[in-house]
Wavefront OBJ file of the C-alpha trace (Angstrom):
o trace
v -11.175 15.400 11.493
v -14.831 14.623 12.335
v -17.448 14.081 9.669
v -19.511 17.083 10.770
v -16.560 19.345 10.299
v -15.876 17.976 6.860
v -19.461 18.735 5.748
v -18.880 22.397 6.516
v -16.134 22.649 3.889
v -17.133 24.575 0.722
v -17.229 22.195 -2.276
v -16.186 24.793 -4.816
v -14.781 27.818 -3.029
v -14.166 30.086 -6.036
v -17.531 29.403 -7.614
v -19.391 30.219 -4.404
v -17.447 33.422 -3.912
v -18.154 34.543 -7.507
v -21.823 33.957 -7.148
v -22.005 35.722 -3.809
v -20.137 38.746 -4.919
v -21.949 38.862 -8.248
v -25.344 38.935 -6.482
v -24.013 41.544 -4.074
v -23.570 44.004 -6.943
v -26.488 43.149 -9.176
v -28.799 45.769 -7.643
v -26.828 48.587 -9.200
v -27.828 49.999 -12.555
v -24.339 51.127 -13.540
v -22.782 49.676 -16.688
v -19.439 47.956 -16.048
v -16.688 46.532 -18.096
v -17.227 42.827 -18.216
v -13.520 42.080 -18.437
v -10.107 43.737 -18.503
v -6.604 43.038 -19.709
v -3.395 43.800 -17.832
v 0.336 43.371 -18.311
v 2.276 41.516 -15.636
v 5.962 41.925 -14.886
v 8.008 39.620 -17.153
v 8.356 36.083 -16.030
v 11.919 34.698 -15.800
v 12.422 31.201 -17.165
v 14.724 28.385 -16.425
v 14.980 25.476 -18.821
v 11.813 26.597 -20.566
v 11.631 27.923 -24.127
v 8.243 29.503 -23.485
v 6.404 30.464 -20.312
v 3.152 31.998 -19.203
v 1.791 35.021 -21.109
v 2.524 38.487 -19.706
v -0.833 39.603 -20.960
v -3.606 38.447 -18.640
v -7.387 38.880 -18.891
v -9.730 38.821 -15.958
v -13.587 39.055 -15.891
v -15.454 41.308 -13.478
v -16.720 38.376 -11.505
v -13.355 36.738 -11.234
v -11.683 40.013 -10.248
v -14.153 40.621 -7.467
v -13.935 37.065 -6.244
v -10.050 37.323 -6.166
v -10.179 40.580 -4.338
v -12.747 39.277 -1.825
v -10.510 36.384 -0.933
v -7.367 38.505 -0.581
v -9.078 41.141 1.540
v -10.732 38.530 3.724
v -7.335 36.900 4.424
v -5.930 40.319 5.257
v -8.796 40.997 7.687
v -8.608 37.551 9.263
v -4.802 37.951 9.803
v -5.230 41.345 11.313
v -7.840 39.897 13.704
v -5.512 36.980 14.517
v -2.688 39.337 15.343
v -4.979 41.259 17.692
v -6.182 38.101 19.419
v -2.632 36.978 19.952
v -1.742 40.269 21.563
v -4.811 39.797 23.802
v -3.433 36.353 24.730
v -6.559 34.684 23.319
v -4.426 32.901 20.807
v -1.492 31.103 22.456
v 1.573 29.255 21.191
v 2.883 29.827 17.689
v 1.148 32.191 15.246
v 2.644 32.992 11.788
v 0.753 35.609 9.854
v 0.305 35.643 6.034
v -0.250 39.416 5.586
v 1.480 40.562 2.408
v 1.475 37.145 0.766
v -2.220 36.909 -0.036
v -1.786 36.941 -3.783
v 0.218 33.701 -3.710
v -2.506 31.565 -2.098
v -5.412 33.264 -3.920
v -3.781 33.296 -7.347
v -2.651 29.682 -7.170
v -5.994 28.414 -5.855
v -7.777 30.151 -8.763
v -5.841 27.871 -11.136
v -6.472 24.544 -9.323
v -9.038 21.931 -10.265
v -11.047 19.748 -7.804
v -8.555 16.843 -8.004
v -5.466 18.998 -7.254
v -3.936 19.090 -3.777
v -1.977 21.541 -1.672
v 0.498 21.139 1.254
v 2.242 24.066 2.841
v 4.310 25.254 5.800
v 3.194 26.781 9.108
v 2.098 30.116 7.568
v -1.147 28.427 6.716
v -4.152 30.465 7.773
v -4.784 32.041 4.339
v -4.306 28.700 2.579
v -6.693 26.966 4.901
v -9.372 29.526 4.097
v -9.035 29.451 0.250
v -8.986 25.654 0.362
v -12.580 25.707 1.667
v -12.497 25.959 5.427
v -14.918 28.752 6.529
v -13.651 31.809 8.407
v -14.999 30.483 11.724
v -13.256 27.124 11.216
v -9.897 28.973 10.902
v -10.394 31.578 13.622
v -11.792 29.084 16.145
v -8.902 26.727 15.455
v -6.558 29.597 16.318
v -8.355 30.169 19.613
v -8.483 26.441 20.426
v -12.265 26.159 20.366
v -14.549 23.279 19.268
v -15.834 25.011 16.164
v -12.276 24.996 14.778
v -11.551 22.929 11.702
v -9.586 20.445 13.872
v -11.824 20.941 16.961
v -9.179 23.246 18.406
v -6.578 20.492 18.710
v -4.387 21.621 15.818
v -3.916 25.327 16.376
v -2.184 27.786 14.012
v 0.127 25.316 12.319
v -2.099 22.233 11.882
v -5.210 22.879 9.865
v -6.632 20.599 7.186
v -9.286 20.484 4.507
v -10.337 18.462 1.550
v -7.247 18.002 -0.667
v -5.408 20.286 1.726
v -2.751 18.476 3.716
v -2.238 21.269 6.103
v 0.432 23.539 7.490
v 3.498 21.681 8.740
v 5.574 22.891 11.654
v 8.882 21.206 10.790
v 10.709 23.458 8.335
v 10.805 21.939 4.819
v 9.204 18.638 5.805
v 6.138 19.368 3.735
v 8.127 19.323 0.454
v 8.840 15.551 0.349
v 5.319 14.876 1.629
v 3.976 16.977 -1.333
v 5.991 14.798 -3.711
v 4.427 11.786 -2.118
v 0.916 13.180 -2.604
v 1.751 13.980 -6.241
v 3.113 10.427 -6.713
v -0.084 9.025 -5.281
v -2.070 11.102 -7.795
v 0.029 9.744 -10.664
v -0.188 6.147 -9.328
v -3.942 6.310 -8.921
v -4.527 8.013 -12.320
v -6.497 10.894 -10.833
v -4.778 13.438 -13.170
v -4.217 15.639 -10.122
v -1.148 17.728 -9.288
v 0.180 18.721 -5.872
v 1.312 22.185 -4.904
v 4.139 21.913 -2.344
v 4.894 25.260 -0.834
v 8.016 26.261 1.173
v 9.791 29.426 2.101
v 13.212 30.822 1.117
v 14.443 29.736 4.554
v 13.668 26.124 3.776
v 14.989 26.253 0.229
v 18.590 25.391 1.286
v 17.602 22.112 2.988
v 18.960 18.819 1.632
v 15.599 17.073 1.691
v 14.259 19.667 -0.837
v 17.061 18.754 -3.320
v 16.471 15.033 -2.757
v 12.842 15.278 -3.782
v 13.659 17.559 -6.740
v 15.660 14.527 -7.983
v 12.983 11.965 -7.233
v 10.201 14.027 -8.755
v 12.111 14.665 -11.954
v 13.371 11.076 -12.206
v 9.801 9.770 -12.020
v 8.173 12.725 -13.734
v 5.927 13.311 -10.768
v 3.174 15.990 -11.168
v 4.390 18.271 -8.385
v 4.535 22.052 -8.504
v 7.200 23.242 -6.094
v 6.435 26.776 -4.934
v 9.058 28.827 -3.076
v 7.353 31.716 -1.401
v 10.305 34.027 -1.207
v 9.296 36.724 1.220
v 12.904 38.025 1.599
v 13.652 36.629 5.041
v 14.062 33.213 6.653
v 13.111 34.071 10.221
v 15.451 37.016 10.804
v 18.005 36.298 8.090
v 17.729 37.940 4.659
v 17.984 35.859 1.555
v 21.289 37.580 0.596
v 22.887 36.447 3.833
v 21.471 32.904 3.702
v 21.846 31.862 0.060
v 24.750 31.924 -2.298
v 22.226 31.934 -5.082
v 18.991 33.800 -4.556
v 17.558 32.791 -7.963
v 15.363 30.088 -6.276
v 13.493 29.292 -9.500
v 16.775 27.900 -10.985
v 17.645 25.812 -7.887
v 15.939 22.693 -9.182
v 18.754 22.383 -11.811
v 17.049 19.907 -14.153
v 13.599 20.911 -12.965
v 12.255 23.824 -15.039
v 11.496 26.992 -13.108
v 9.689 30.325 -13.356
v 10.150 33.557 -11.377
v 6.788 35.162 -10.663
v 5.734 38.530 -9.166
v 4.110 37.115 -6.071
v 2.493 40.434 -5.305
v 0.350 40.364 -8.460
v -2.552 37.879 -8.079
v -3.074 37.786 -11.881
v 0.547 36.918 -12.570
v 0.382 34.218 -9.906
v -2.801 32.806 -11.432
v -1.254 32.768 -14.961
v 1.902 31.024 -13.782
v -0.134 28.481 -11.835
v -2.374 27.740 -14.805
v 0.682 27.208 -16.969
v 2.261 24.940 -14.349
v -0.857 22.752 -13.982
v -0.940 22.312 -17.736
v 2.765 21.566 -17.764
v 2.513 18.841 -15.071
v -0.616 17.195 -16.467
v 0.950 16.903 -19.957
v 3.346 14.308 -18.461
v 6.493 16.467 -18.398
v 7.061 16.113 -14.696
v 7.617 18.707 -11.959
v 8.089 22.469 -12.233
v 9.339 25.039 -9.727
v 7.805 28.497 -9.154
v 9.472 31.240 -7.172
v 6.907 33.695 -5.795
v 8.644 36.977 -5.033
v 6.536 38.234 -2.159
v 6.878 39.942 1.241
v 5.549 39.491 4.772
v 4.549 42.563 6.766
v 4.692 40.956 10.213
v 7.648 39.252 11.810
v 8.412 35.577 11.207
v 5.956 34.808 14.010
v 4.077 36.939 16.531
v 7.008 36.659 18.942
v 9.169 38.420 16.339
v 8.736 42.217 16.089
v 10.109 42.025 12.529
v 12.043 45.292 12.773
v 15.349 44.228 14.237
v 16.693 42.880 10.880
v 14.867 45.294 8.530
v 13.733 48.875 8.804
v 10.212 50.173 9.246
v 10.812 52.283 6.226
v 11.383 49.127 4.050
v 8.088 47.644 5.190
v 6.248 50.913 4.630
v 7.687 51.242 1.125
v 6.415 47.769 0.201
v 2.971 48.614 1.582
v 2.788 51.799 -0.471
v 4.173 50.479 -3.771
v 3.640 46.692 -3.996
v 0.777 45.735 -1.687
v -1.128 42.841 -3.375
v -4.550 43.917 -1.993
v -4.587 47.672 -2.589
v -2.799 47.421 -5.902
v -5.330 45.026 -7.257
v -8.121 47.150 -5.985
v -6.738 50.057 -7.867
v -6.554 47.949 -11.016
v -10.194 46.945 -10.681
v -11.299 50.545 -10.280
v -9.061 51.932 -13.042
v -10.431 49.270 -15.456
v -14.001 50.226 -14.458
v -14.785 46.693 -13.355
v -16.256 48.194 -10.206
v -16.499 51.627 -8.529
v -14.592 52.812 -5.454
v -17.874 52.991 -3.580
v -18.763 49.368 -4.401
v -15.289 48.169 -3.380
v -15.735 49.997 -0.062
v -19.087 48.357 0.442
v -17.534 44.958 -0.153
v -14.775 45.685 2.272
v -17.320 46.658 4.961
v -19.224 43.464 4.315
v -16.035 41.407 4.740
v -15.068 43.330 7.894
v -18.449 42.733 9.444
v -18.277 39.023 8.671
v -14.777 38.638 10.112
v -15.708 40.643 13.256
v -18.747 38.403 13.795
v -16.674 35.213 13.435
v -14.012 36.620 15.794
v -16.716 37.063 18.479
v -17.794 33.445 17.960
v -14.224 32.228 18.045
v -13.711 33.996 21.385
v -16.919 32.781 23.002
v -17.100 29.172 21.771
v -16.302 26.327 24.121
v -13.199 24.132 24.140
v -13.541 20.408 23.735
v -13.717 18.267 26.822
v -10.799 16.295 28.169
v -12.364 13.056 27.001
v -12.019 14.177 23.374
v -8.270 14.887 23.439
v -7.510 11.305 22.452
v -10.069 10.935 19.699
v -9.232 10.711 15.946
v -5.455 10.439 16.480
v -5.347 7.569 14.016
v -7.509 7.225 10.905
v -7.367 3.452 11.423
v -6.340 2.668 14.936
v -5.026 -0.946 15.377
v -5.088 -0.755 19.223
v -7.841 0.061 21.622
v -5.599 2.068 23.905
v -2.802 4.507 23.315
v 0.041 5.548 25.632
v -0.541 8.481 27.888
v 2.034 10.618 29.642
v 3.683 7.467 31.058
v 3.775 3.884 29.616
v 1.380 2.622 32.260
v -1.048 5.495 31.815
v -3.165 4.142 28.995
v -5.899 6.133 27.265
v -8.816 4.784 25.257
v -8.753 5.830 21.658
v -12.080 6.781 20.084
v -13.067 7.656 16.516
v -15.550 10.411 16.020
v -15.357 10.796 12.303
v -13.444 9.880 9.153
v -10.366 11.911 8.323
v -10.980 14.412 5.506
v -8.305 13.091 3.095
v -8.744 9.329 3.652
l 1 2 3 4 5 6 7 8 9 10 11 12 13 14 15 16 17 18 19 20 21 22 23 24 25 26 27 28 29 30 31 32 33 34 35 36 37 38 39 40 41 42 43 44 45 46 47 48 49 50 51 52 53 54 55 56 57 58 59 60 61 62 63 64 65 66 67 68 69 70 71 72 73 74 75 76 77 78 79 80 81 82 83 84 85 86 87 88 89 90 91 92 93 94 95 96 97 98 99 100 101 102 103 104 105 106 107 108 109 110 111 112 113 114 115 116 117 118 119 120 121 122 123 124 125 126 127 128 129 130 131 132 133 134 135 136 137 138 139 140 141 142 143 144 145 146 147 148 149 150 151 152 153 154 155 156 157 158 159 160 161 162 163 164 165 166 167 168 169 170 171 172 173 174 175 176 177 178 179 180 181 182 183 184 185 186 187 188 189 190 191 192 193 194 195 196 197 198 199 200 201 202 203 204 205 206 207 208 209 210 211 212 213 214 215 216 217 218 219 220 221 222 223 224 225 226 227 228 229 230 231 232 233 234 235 236 237 238 239 240 241 242 243 244 245 246 247 248 249 250 251 252 253 254 255 256 257 258 259 260 261 262 263 264 265 266 267 268 269 270 271 272 273 274 275 276 277 278 279 280 281 282 283 284 285 286 287 288 289 290 291 292 293 294 295 296 297 298 299 300 301 302 303 304 305 306 307 308 309 310 311 312 313 314 315 316 317 318 319 320 321 322 323 324 325 326 327 328 329 330 331 332 333 334 335 336 337 338 339 340 341 342 343 344 345 346 347 348 349 350 351 352 353 354 355 356 357 358 359 360 361 362 363 364 365 366 367 368 369 370 371 372 373 374 375 376 377 378 379 380 381 382 383 384 385 386 387 388 389 390 391 392 393 394 395 396 397 398 399
């Protein structure tokens, strides 16, 4: 990734969001609750005597920042779905709608030295890891203002300490253990979040790195985002055991309500503390749901009913349920939440326009920044005798 793109990354995403939203509301004279306490669904534990607390406290500023991020992801994914239908986005496109609490809650618990690597459902994660809205949306449309100059597309976005979405199912899990091992080796005190879906959970490579991570006490947090379906196959049809948080055997695990951003944040905080205390890896199962199909080419209704999707939207939606909690706890009024939503919608709409109108990179840039440290002046083209000159425009973000 070029240096100018790297400089656009937000250095401390959560802090900036909190300040922006706090200033957005300071003009009002209403008195608010400064914090509120909620009860989460019970965590289920594997090989742990004690787990995260079911009683969670959130401040007004934190609550608004968490909501702002989740609602922004929802708006961005809605926009991405529309652009795909308009054939402005081509190729693969896997939407994160319904799973927002997983990314936002985990990110709220991470420190600057911690890293993340995920699968191809990566738009939301790219955003919370510091890439601006335009960087994500323009990458989807293949334009030069994208975070990878439009060369990565939906599945290949990267940021500082974010090692991207990975298109090969499950391949990111061993890579995540490698990132965590590097953190331990270098003494950075960082942990790595390695995310995968229930569909990838049955792969042999996942079990291999459970073993390696525990054997070496690598500070890796395995996160299974169980959205109920691996492509078009339900977890009940795909897995003899659907208790994914126990599948690490000798690796401790926790079942988490992945539709509750505060439960996710609490579990992630616990896990970071667990790993940094030298106890080795831990496994989190986030029980979540995706509203769209596996990808945009999947209608998502041939293997589940529309009524099932609607029921989740009405009873468990991570965005609207958290909004209701904020209002009920008097952390903000319904009118203020609506104003914030309108502000987010306007920002996303503006960036969608830019993502549609921006230019693509020139052909001469297609073979730039392929290697962080290229040892040869030329690289192979379509044929062995068709050689292309490799050029470097900027240092890779995570080198």
